[in-house]
C-alpha positions in Angstrom: 7.8 94.9 -17.6 9.6 93.5 -20.6 13.3 92.6 -20.4 16.2 92.9 -22.8 17.8 89.6 -23.5 20.3 89.9 -26.3 22.7 92.8 -26.3 21.7 95.9 -28.4 22.2 95.5 -32.2 24.4 98.5 -33.0 24.9 100.5 -36.2 27.1 103.6 -36.8 24.1 106.0 -37.2 20.4 106.0 -36.3 18.6 102.7 -36.7 15.4 103.6 -38.5 13.6 100.3 -38.8 13.8 96.7 -37.7 11.7 93.6 -38.5 11.7 89.9 -37.6 12.0 87.1 -40.2 8.8 85.1 -40.3 10.5 82.2 -38.4 11.5 84.6 -35.7 15.2 83.7 -35.7 16.6 86.8 -37.4 16.1 90.5 -37.2 16.9 92.8 -40.2 17.7 96.5 -39.4 17.9 99.6 -41.6 20.2 102.5 -40.7 21.2 106.0 -41.6 24.7 104.6 -41.8 23.6 103.3 -45.3 23.6 99.7 -44.3 21.1 97.0 -43.7 22.1 94.1 -41.4 20.7 90.8 -40.3 21.2 89.6 -36.8 20.6 86.4 -34.8 17.5 87.3 -32.7 18.6 85.2 -29.8 22.2 86.1 -29.4 22.4 89.6 -31.0 25.3 88.5 -33.2 25.6 89.3 -36.9 25.1 86.3 -39.1 28.4 84.8 -40.3 29.4 86.7 -43.4 30.6 85.0 -46.6 33.2 86.5 -48.9 31.6 89.4 -50.7 31.7 89.7 -54.4 33.4 92.8 -55.8 30.9 95.6 -56.4 28.1 93.6 -54.7 26.4 94.1 -51.4 28.0 92.1 -48.5 25.3 89.6 -47.7 25.8 86.8 -45.3 24.8 83.2 -45.6 21.8 83.5 -43.3 20.7 87.0 -44.3 22.0 90.5 -45.1 25.0 91.0 -42.9 25.7 94.3 -44.5 24.4 96.2 -47.5 26.5 99.3 -47.8 26.4 102.1 -50.2 29.3 104.5 -51.1 29.6 106.9 -54.0 32.1 104.7 -55.8 29.8 101.6 -56.0 27.8 100.8 -59.2 24.2 101.7 -59.7 22.7 98.5 -58.2 23.9 99.7 -54.7 22.2 102.3 -52.5 23.7 105.7 -52.3 22.0 107.1 -49.3 20.2 106.2 -46.0 18.7 102.7 -45.9 15.4 103.7 -44.4 13.4 100.4 -44.2 13.9 96.7 -44.8 11.6 93.7 -45.0 11.9 90.0 -45.6 9.8 88.1 -48.1 7.5 85.5 -46.6 9.9 82.7 -47.4 13.0 84.6 -46.0 14.9 84.3 -49.3 14.7 88.0 -50.3 14.8 91.4 -48.7 13.3 94.6 -49.9 15.1 97.8 -49.0 13.8 101.4 -49.2 16.4 104.2 -49.5 16.8 107.9 -49.6 18.4 107.5 -53.1 14.8 107.5 -54.5 14.7 103.8 -55.0 13.7 100.5 -53.4 15.6 97.3 -54.3 15.0 93.6 -54.0 18.0 91.4 -53.1 18.5 87.6 -53.2 19.9 86.6 -49.8 21.6 83.4 -51.1 23.2 84.8 -54.3 23.9 88.3 -53.0 22.5 89.8 -56.1 19.7 92.3 -56.9 16.7 90.5 -58.4 15.0 93.4 -60.3 15.7 96.8 -61.6 15.4 99.7 -59.0 11.9 100.6 -58.1 12.2 104.3 -58.8 10.3 107.2 -57.3 10.8 110.9 -57.8 11.9 111.4 -54.2 13.1 109.5 -51.1 11.6 106.0 -50.7 10.8 105.5 -47.1 8.9 102.2 -47.0 9.0 98.9 -48.9 7.1 95.7 -48.2 6.3 92.4 -49.9 2.8 91.1 -50.6 1.9 87.9 -48.6 2.6 85.8 -51.7 5.9 87.6 -52.4 5.0 88.4 -56.0 4.6 92.2 -55.4 6.2 95.0 -53.5 4.6 98.2 -52.3 6.7 101.3 -51.8 6.0 104.7 -50.2 7.7 107.9 -51.1 8.2 111.6 -50.3 6.9 112.2 -53.8 3.4 111.9 -52.3 2.7 108.5 -53.8 2.7 104.8 -53.0 3.2 102.2 -55.8 2.7 98.5 -56.3 5.4 96.7 -58.3 6.0 93.3 -59.8 8.7 91.9 -57.6 10.3 90.0 -60.4 10.3 92.5 -63.2 10.2 95.8 -61.3 7.2 97.0 -63.4 4.4 99.0 -61.8 1.2 97.1 -61.5 -1.3 99.8 -60.7 -1.7 103.6 -60.9 0.1 105.6 -58.2 -1.8 105.9 -54.9 -1.8 109.6 -54.4 -1.9 111.6 -51.2 -1.6 115.4 -50.7 1.7 115.1 -48.8 4.6 112.7 -48.1 3.5 109.0 -47.9 5.3 107.6 -44.9 4.4 103.9 -45.0 2.5 101.4 -47.1 1.5 97.7 -46.4 -0.6 95.0 -47.9 -3.6 93.4 -46.3 -3.1 89.7 -45.2 -5.0 88.5 -48.4 -3.0 90.8 -50.6 -6.1 92.5 -52.2 -5.8 95.8 -50.4 -3.1 98.2 -49.3 -3.0 100.8 -46.6 -0.9 104.0 -46.8 0.0 106.6 -44.1 0.7 110.2 -45.0 1.8 113.5 -43.7 -1.6 114.8 -45.0 -2.9 113.6 -41.6 -4.7 110.6 -43.1 -4.3 106.9 -43.7 -6.1 105.4 -46.7 -7.1 101.9 -47.8 -6.9 101.1 -51.5 -7.7 98.3 -53.9 -4.2 96.8 -54.7 -5.1 96.0 -58.3 -7.0 99.1 -59.4 -5.6 101.8 -57.0 -9.2 102.9 -56.1 -9.9 104.0 -52.5 -12.1 101.6 -50.5 -13.0 103.5 -47.4 -13.1 107.0 -46.1 -9.8 108.5 -45.0 -8.7 107.6 -41.4 -8.1 111.0 -40.0 -5.6 112.1 -37.3 -4.7 115.6 -36.0 -1.1 115.2 -37.1 1.1 113.5 -39.6 0.3 109.8 -39.9 3.6 107.9 -39.5 2.6 104.3 -40.0 -0.4 102.1 -40.8 -0.8 98.4 -40.8 -3.6 95.8 -41.1 -4.6 93.4 -38.3 -3.9 89.7 -39.0 -7.4 89.0 -40.0 -7.5 92.1 -42.2 -10.7 93.7 -40.7 -8.9 96.4 -38.8 -6.1 99.0 -39.3 -3.8 100.5 -36.7 -2.2 103.9 -37.3 0.4 106.0 -35.5 0.6 109.8 -35.6 2.5 112.8 -34.4 -0.7 113.9 -32.6 0.7 111.6 -29.8 -1.8 108.8 -30.4 -2.2 105.5 -32.2 -5.7 104.3 -33.2 -7.5 101.2 -34.3 -10.0 101.5 -37.1 -12.6 99.4 -38.9 -11.0 98.7 -42.3 -14.3 98.7 -44.2 -16.2 101.7 -42.6 -13.2 103.8 -41.4 -14.8 104.1 -37.9 -12.6 104.2 -34.8 -12.9 101.0 -32.8 -11.0 101.8 -29.5 -9.9 104.7 -27.4 -6.7 106.4 -28.6 -3.4 104.8 -27.4 -1.9 107.9 -25.9 1.8 108.8 -25.4 3.5 112.0 -24.2 5.1 112.7 -27.6 4.6 111.7 -31.2 3.9 108.1 -31.9 6.2 106.9 -34.7 5.0 103.4 -35.3 2.2 100.9 -34.3 1.6 97.3 -35.1 -0.6 94.4 -34.1 0.7 91.1 -32.5 0.2 87.9 -34.5 -3.2 87.1 -33.2 -4.4 90.7 -33.3 -5.3 91.0 -29.6 -2.4 93.3 -28.7 -0.7 96.3 -30.2 2.8 97.8 -29.8 3.6 101.5 -30.2 6.9 103.4 -30.5 7.1 107.0 -29.4 9.4 110.0 -29.2 8.6 110.0 -25.4 11.4 107.4 -25.1 9.1 104.4 -24.7 7.5 101.6 -26.5 4.2 100.3 -25.1 2.1 97.2 -25.4 -1.7 97.6 -25.4 -4.9 95.6 -25.4 -6.0 96.3 -29.0 -9.7 96.2 -28.1 -9.8 98.4 -24.9 -6.7 100.6 -25.4 -5.5 99.6 -21.9 -1.7 99.2 -21.4 -0.8 95.5 -20.7 2.7 96.0 -19.2 4.9 98.8 -18.0 6.5 101.0 -20.7 9.6 99.6 -22.4 11.9 102.5 -21.4 14.7 103.8 -23.6 17.2 106.6 -23.2 16.3 108.3 -26.5 13.5 108.5 -29.1 12.0 105.1 -30.1 11.5 105.0 -33.9 10.0 101.6 -34.5 8.5 98.6 -32.6 7.3 95.3 -33.9 6.3 91.9 -32.4 8.1 88.6 -33.1 6.1 86.1 -35.1 5.2 84.1 -32.0 4.2 87.3 -30.1 6.6 86.7 -27.2 9.1 89.4 -28.1 9.2 93.0 -29.3 12.0 94.6 -31.3 12.6 98.3 -31.0 14.9 100.7 -32.9 16.1 103.9 -31.4 17.9 107.2 -32.2 21.0 106.0 -30.3 22.1 103.8 -33.2 20.8 100.5 -31.6 18.1 97.9 -31.9 16.7 96.1 -28.8 14.9 92.8 -28.5 12.6 92.6 -25.4 11.2 89.5 -23.9 7.6 90.1 -23.0 6.0 88.8 -19.7 2.9 87.7 -21.5 1.6 84.1 -21.2 0.7 82.1 -24.3 -2.9 82.2 -25.4 -5.0 85.1 -26.7 -6.5 87.7 -24.4 -10.0 86.4 -25.3 -9.0 82.9 -24.2 -7.6 84.2 -20.9 -10.7 86.3 -20.2 -12.8 83.1 -20.7 -10.6 81.1 -18.3 -10.8 83.9 -15.7 -14.6 84.1 -16.1 -15.0 80.4 -15.6 -12.6 79.9 -12.8 -12.9 83.0 -10.6 -15.4 83.3 -7.7 -15.4 87.0 -8.3 -16.6 89.3 -11.0 -15.2 92.7 -12.0 -17.9 95.2 -12.9 -17.4 99.0 -13.2 -14.1 98.8 -11.5 -15.5 96.9 -8.4 -14.5 93.3 -7.6 -17.5 91.5 -6.0 -18.3 87.8 -5.1 -20.0 86.0 -8.0 -23.7 85.3 -7.1 -24.3 82.9 -9.9 -22.3 80.4 -11.8 -21.2 81.9 -15.1 -22.5 80.5 -18.3 -20.0 78.7 -20.4 -19.6 80.2 -23.9 -21.1 78.3 -26.8 
């Protein structure tokens, strides 16, 4: 099974989300204690803080050491739970979604907000940059997701409307589409420019808590309170694998960098790593003492970061060799004198053909 290697990354209240920077050296966390923090992924230490400006968020030299909101701070601060954070692709900015009905974009180096608040009519629970960093997509309890200009804060498309809370939203790898997850028991794929739906709804039997594209953009993975995560064809909306089943609600699901594996986080106190094609678990569950709220791979796929309801974030070292699952299947097929068919291991009777 996977092993913890830095100490837990602790907040003063539930840690709601965590994400790696693209270079894998930092982890940004969002907490109900109204802070976002950036940590060294190897040591678990907060990045060294600089002297904060008066009335500005406390942001460290290598990331956001602390972005705190109190009622006495001016309007460019957050006034409620920091629900989700995300780095831009170049690591110079962070987008923060908050229960104060806004998302905000911060410059890491200058410690200043970069645009007006991205305002919804209710809690904002998700914010993510487009791959080129020029746009941000937000998801809200007001039953919409919105695409914004990251520099000006102006909306760029009509609202993407569901029939209930929109819990998450993310861009496709090429930035032309977005996927949204909603409490109306569906995920939907939209044209990022026009706001038009591009596929049938991806339907669960419970609230859909998260949705994300695969690295190549042809698949979508969803997580639901129906105790499953599922992989779908992004064009047709068809299910591509058996459900990834937990004992309780699945709160998040994400692909690894090459799209061969998936990681899920569940209220059953575990995170699990799966073969994305077959739905089979690849390692023992990553056991926690409390609800697991979020799980994501590091950029090199060797680690998983999880956030939990006990106010901590954990980084797990995965016992997975380098190389894709397809590459390892090919190696095994060429090297092994045995073949596995229908659960039975038998001597190979003919030399396998090498793939073209």
